[in-house]
DRENZA-333607 format. One record per residue (C-alpha): residue number from 1; residue in one letter; x, y, z. Coordinates in steps of 0.2 Angstrom, whole numbers. Example, Ala and Ser with C-alpha at 12.3 -4.5 7.8 and 13.67 -1.06 7.14 Angstrom:
residues 2
- n  res  xx  yy  zz
- 1  A  62  -22  39
- 2  S  68  -5  36
***
This chain:
residues 395
- n  res  xx  yy  zz
- 1  M  424  -170  129
- 2  T  436  -184  123
- 3  M  453  -188  130
- 4  L  460  -180  115
- 5  N  452  -165  117
- 6  Q  455  -164  135
- 7  C  474  -167  130
- 8  I  474  -154  117
- 9  C  465  -140  127
- 10  A  471  -142  145
- 11  P  490  -135  137
- 12  S  482  -122  128
- 13  L  472  -116  143
- 14  I  488  -116  154
- 15  G  498  -106  142
- 16  L  485  -92  140
- 17  L  485  -93  159
- 18  L  504  -92  159
- 19  F  503  -77  144
- 20  F  491  -66  156
- 21  A  502  -70  170
- 22  I  518  -63  162
- 23  S  508  -50  153
- 24  L  501  -41  166
- 25  P  512  -29  177
- 26  A  518  -34  193
- 27  P  519  -26  208
- 28  A  532  -12  208
- 29  Q  544  -19  220
- 30  S  543  -38  212
- 31  F  544  -31  194
- 32  H  559  -21  196
- 33  S  570  -31  210
- 34  G  584  -20  209
- 35  G  585  -20  190
- 36  V  573  -22  175
- 37  G  556  -30  174
- 38  Q  550  -41  161
- 39  C  548  -33  143
- 40  S  530  -35  143
- 41  G  527  -25  157
- 42  C  530  -10  148
- 43  H  532  -14  128
- 44  S  521  -23  115
- 45  M  526  -29  98
- 46  H  509  -27  91
- 47  S  497  -18  101
- 48  A  508  -2  107
- 49  N  501  14  110
- 50  P  501  23  91
- 51  I  507  39  101
- 52  S  523  30  109
- 53  Q  538  30  98
- 54  Q  546  15  109
- 55  L  534  3  106
- 56  L  525  6  124
- 57  L  510  3  129
- 58  S  507  20  135
- 59  S  508  37  127
- 60  D  526  40  134
- 61  P  538  32  148
- 62  S  533  42  161
- 63  S  514  36  159
- 64  I  521  19  159
- 65  C  529  22  176
- 66  L  513  28  182
- 67  N  502  12  179
- 68  C  510  5  193
- 69  H  516  20  203
- 70  A  500  31  204
- 71  G  486  28  216
- 72  L  482  29  234
- 73  G  497  31  247
- 74  G  501  23  263
- 75  P  515  16  274
- 76  N  520  3  259
- 77  S  513  9  244
- 78  P  523  11  230
- 79  S  512  27  223
- 80  V  521  42  219
- 81  F  506  51  212
- 82  S  491  49  223
- 83  P  473  57  221
- 84  D  474  66  239
- 85  G  493  68  243
- 86  S  493  52  253
- 87  A  509  45  245
- 88  L  522  49  258
- 89  T  537  43  250
- 90  P  554  50  255
- 91  G  553  58  236
- 92  G  537  66  239
- 93  D  521  66  230
- 94  F  518  72  213
- 95  Y  500  75  217
- 96  W  505  93  224
- 97  L  510  98  206
- 98  T  492  98  203
- 99  R  487  110  218
- 100  D  485  127  218
- 101  F  484  138  234
- 102  S  479  155  236
- 103  W  476  166  251
- 104  L  474  184  256
- 105  D  492  190  252
- 106  G  501  176  243
- 107  S  498  161  232
- 108  S  509  144  230
- 109  P  505  137  212
- 110  G  506  119  209
- 111  N  519  120  196
- 112  T  532  127  210
- 113  H  530  111  221
- 114  G  542  101  212
- 115  H  549  92  196
- 116  N  537  95  182
- 117  F  537  80  172
- 118  V  527  74  156
- 119  A  515  60  158
- 120  R  502  64  145
- 121  D  491  50  149
- 122  Y  490  58  168
- 123  N  489  77  162
- 124  L  505  80  168
- 125  L  514  93  157
- 126  P  531  103  157
- 127  D  534  118  169
- 128  P  527  132  161
- 129  S  538  143  169
- 130  L  556  135  170
- 131  L  561  130  152
- 132  Q  576  122  158
- 133  A  584  114  174
- 134  P  589  127  186
- 135  G  611  128  186
- 136  G  609  117  170
- 137  T  604  115  152
- 138  Y  591  100  152
- 139  L  575  106  143
- 140  A  558  105  154
- 141  S  549  98  138
- 142  N  561  84  140
- 143  L  558  79  159
- 144  G  550  62  163
- 145  C  554  48  175
- 146  T  568  41  163
- 147  S  576  58  164
- 148  C  583  52  182
- 149  H  578  33  184
- 150  D  585  20  170
- 151  P  570  9  165
- 152  H  581  -5  161
- 153  G  592  -6  176
- 154  R  609  -6  168
- 155  A  617  0  182
- 156  G  635  -6  181
- 157  S  630  -21  169
- 158  L  639  -14  156
- 159  L  655  -14  167
- 160  A  651  -30  176
- 161  G  648  -41  162
- 162  A  632  -52  161
- 163  Q  631  -54  181
- 164  P  612  -51  187
- 165  I  608  -36  198
- 166  T  601  -45  214
- 167  G  599  -29  226
- 168  S  600  -13  225
- 169  G  595  -6  243
- 170  S  579  1  236
- 171  Y  568  -10  247
- 172  G  582  -13  258
- 173  E  590  -28  253
- 174  L  607  -31  248
- 175  P  614  -41  234
- 176  G  618  -60  237
- 177  S  632  -70  229
- 178  G  632  -71  210
- 179  G  626  -54  208
- 180  I  630  -35  208
- 181  T  624  -21  216
- 182  G  611  -12  207
- 183  N  609  8  208
- 184  Y  598  15  222
- 185  R  580  15  213
- 186  L  588  13  198
- 187  L  594  30  195
- 188  G  605  33  181
- 189  D  624  30  182
- 190  S  638  40  175
- 191  N  636  29  158
- 192  Y  617  35  158
- 193  A  612  44  143
- 194  P  595  52  147
- 195  P  580  53  134
- 196  G  581  71  128
- 197  G  601  73  128
- 198  G  613  75  137
- 199  S  625  62  148
- 200  F  626  59  167
- 201  Q  644  63  172
- 202  N  641  57  191
- 203  D  638  40  199
- 204  A  622  37  206
- 205  P  621  39  226
- 206  I  623  27  240
- 207  A  607  25  250
- 208  R  597  12  257
- 209  Q  579  10  261
- 210  S  571  1  276
- 211  S  565  -17  272
- 212  I  550  -15  283
- 213  S  542  1  278
- 214  K  549  1  259
- 215  F  541  18  253
- 216  A  538  27  269
- 217  E  548  40  279
- 218  S  549  44  297
- 219  D  562  47  310
- 220  S  564  28  314
- 221  S  562  22  296
- 222  H  568  31  282
- 223  V  582  32  268
- 224  A  599  30  276
- 225  Y  609  42  263
- 226  G  627  37  261
- 227  S  636  49  249
- 228  G  634  56  233
- 229  M  617  62  233
- 230  S  620  81  227
- 231  E  634  75  215
- 232  W  620  66  207
- 233  C  609  80  206
- 234  A  623  89  198
- 235  N  621  78  182
- 236  C  607  91  178
- 237  H  610  104  190
- 238  P  628  107  189
- 239  G  628  125  193
- 240  M  619  121  211
- 241  L  635  109  218
- 242  S  646  116  231
- 243  S  663  115  225
- 244  G  671  118  243
- 245  G  669  115  261
- 246  M  654  122  270
- 247  G  664  137  278
- 248  G  651  151  283
- 249  M  636  158  276
- 250  G  647  173  269
- 251  G  658  175  254
- 252  G  646  180  241
- 253  M  638  163  241
- 254  S  622  162  230
- 255  H  616  146  235
- 256  H  616  134  250
- 257  R  632  122  249
- 258  A  630  103  247
- 259  G  639  89  242
- 260  N  652  77  250
- 261  S  663  90  254
- 262  A  648  100  264
- 263  R  655  92  279
- 264  F  648  96  297
- 265  S  661  103  310
- 266  Q  661  98  328
- 267  M  649  113  332
- 268  S  637  110  318
- 269  V  637  91  324
- 270  N  632  97  342
- 271  H  620  109  336
- 272  Y  610  95  326
- 273  N  612  83  341
- 274  T  605  94  354
- 275  Y  592  103  344
- 276  V  574  98  348
- 277  R  563  112  345
- 278  S  565  131  342
- 279  G  573  137  359
- 280  D  574  119  366
- 281  F  593  110  363
- 282  S  588  97  377
- 283  G  593  82  364
- 284  T  604  68  362
- 285  A  615  62  348
- 286  A  605  45  349
- 287  T  588  52  344
- 288  A  594  67  335
- 289  Y  587  61  317
- 290  L  572  72  311
- 291  Q  565  66  293
- 292  F  564  84  287
- 293  V  582  87  289
- 294  P  591  71  282
- 295  F  609  71  279
- 296  E  623  59  272
- 297  R  633  48  283
- 298  G  648  50  273
- 299  V  649  32  269
- 300  S  651  22  251
- 301  D  646  4  257
- 302  P  627  3  259
- 303  Q  631  -11  271
- 304  L  635  2  283
- 305  L  620  11  282
- 306  D  604  8  293
- 307  P  588  15  288
- 308  H  581  13  306
- 309  S  594  23  316
- 310  T  589  38  324
- 311  Q  607  44  327
- 312  G  613  60  323
- 313  P  629  65  312
- 314  D  646  65  316
- 315  V  661  74  308
- 316  N  659  63  292
- 317  A  642  67  289
- 318  N  636  81  276
- 319  I  623  92  269
- 320  M  615  86  252
- 321  C  601  94  242
- 322  L  589  82  249
- 323  S  593  89  266
- 324  C  580  103  262
- 325  H  570  96  245
- 326  R  561  81  240
- 327  A  566  73  224
- 328  H  549  72  218
- 329  A  537  86  224
- 330  S  531  93  240
- 331  A  517  103  248
- 332  F  529  117  247
- 333  P  538  129  233
- 334  D  554  123  228
- 335  S  550  106  233
- 336  G  554  109  251
- 337  R  553  98  265
- 338  W  545  112  274
- 339  D  538  130  270
- 340  F  553  140  266
- 341  T  541  156  265
- 342  A  533  155  283
- 343  A  542  165  297
- 344  L  532  151  309
- 345  L  529  133  304
- 346  R  512  135  310
- 347  E  509  150  296
- 348  S  513  136  283
- 349  H  502  135  268
- 350  P  493  126  262
- 351  A  481  130  278
- 352  L  464  127  282
- 353  G  454  143  274
- 354  D  466  144  258
- 355  I  458  144  242
- 356  G  460  127  234
- 357  A  466  117  249
- 358  T  456  102  259
- 359  A  459  96  275
- 360  N  470  81  268
- 361  D  481  94  259
- 362  V  485  102  277
- 363  Y  487  85  287
- 364  Y  498  77  273
- 365  S  510  92  269
- 366  Y  520  88  284
- 367  Y  516  68  282
- 368  G  504  69  296
- 369  R  514  77  309
- 370  D  506  91  319
- 371  I  519  104  320
- 372  S  511  116  331
- 373  L  507  102  343
- 374  E  523  92  341
- 375  F  535  107  339
- 376  G  526  121  348
- 377  A  517  137  340
- 378  G  535  145  341
- 379  Q  544  134  329
- 380  Q  553  143  315
- 381  Q  560  136  300
- 382  F  569  119  301
- 383  C  584  127  295
- 384  E  588  130  314
- 385  K  592  112  315
- 386  C  608  115  307
- 387  H  612  133  308
- 388  N  616  141  326
- 389  D  605  157  334
- 390  R  618  169  327
- 391  G  615  165  310
- 392  G  630  155  304
- 393  M  632  138  298
- 394  G  645  135  311
- 395  M  653  120  299
***
């Protein structure tokens, strides 16, 4: 090879390597970095999927998301759709949508386990029973990842000029100088118009994830919720949002109250902070936090949130939708954080012996925690964490 050829070929090789470096999808965290990723990670000008309407590399937006967010789970995996239930993220694992369980006197169909979103390349289809959002009008046939998450990370950028989004709290980080705070997990803001119609009326919630275990959840490493989660859910489920205080459980209430106004009373604070398990009120506020019953701290500044805190609530805290449900899916009906149909949690399904259930299904259903061993065979619903033993909220 001549020197001239070397001079011509070397830059060409470098250019080719750079092309592949910027074209291949990056790991989810570095790809988003609180805002939008590179265009070529999702779109192609000349070789897009022929089914797609947005020059996408896959058939639809959700399939694009799952190209990076599907796979084995684990403590630091960005997967939200695993092959075995091992994606133990705060939002839950869409794997459960594919699992149908049945037993002698009951069943738990997969479509009841969470948000049935459309990702054709992964054989995920609309909810066959619920044709629109409960408490709202958004059509199930339009539901996808981008119904909730803004893929372009435009949170606030339309109002804040050209400043880049340098942090969102999604991975524990906070924005540095010269940037703005992006929305947690790229959730759509009050100016977001999701595909399929409609527009959001409420801002994205204030929340912060641990920077150590970025995609995991436990009592000591979890999402710290500040405020606005229930209000944000009401963008699609307006009929489910509480409009008043917690009060009691009477008064013709048709669903559990939640939202920034659903504050803990001192009685409920004491109850949450001393409750350890059914019949055991020996706990202390410093170690009261339970991953199965999170709450909002009642703050609007993410810098005030500590995702490693095990401190229980105070009277500024409030109940939110995610106190009882997972945002994506769970092993249980209605995206429950626990099995709402079991009198005792040791009777939860999936269980060993259920048709369609594996040992992994049982293990991962409660995020690897053995409920009978840790809480006792007599453990009742985790509703008890907030509700007193007389059945009232005390809030």
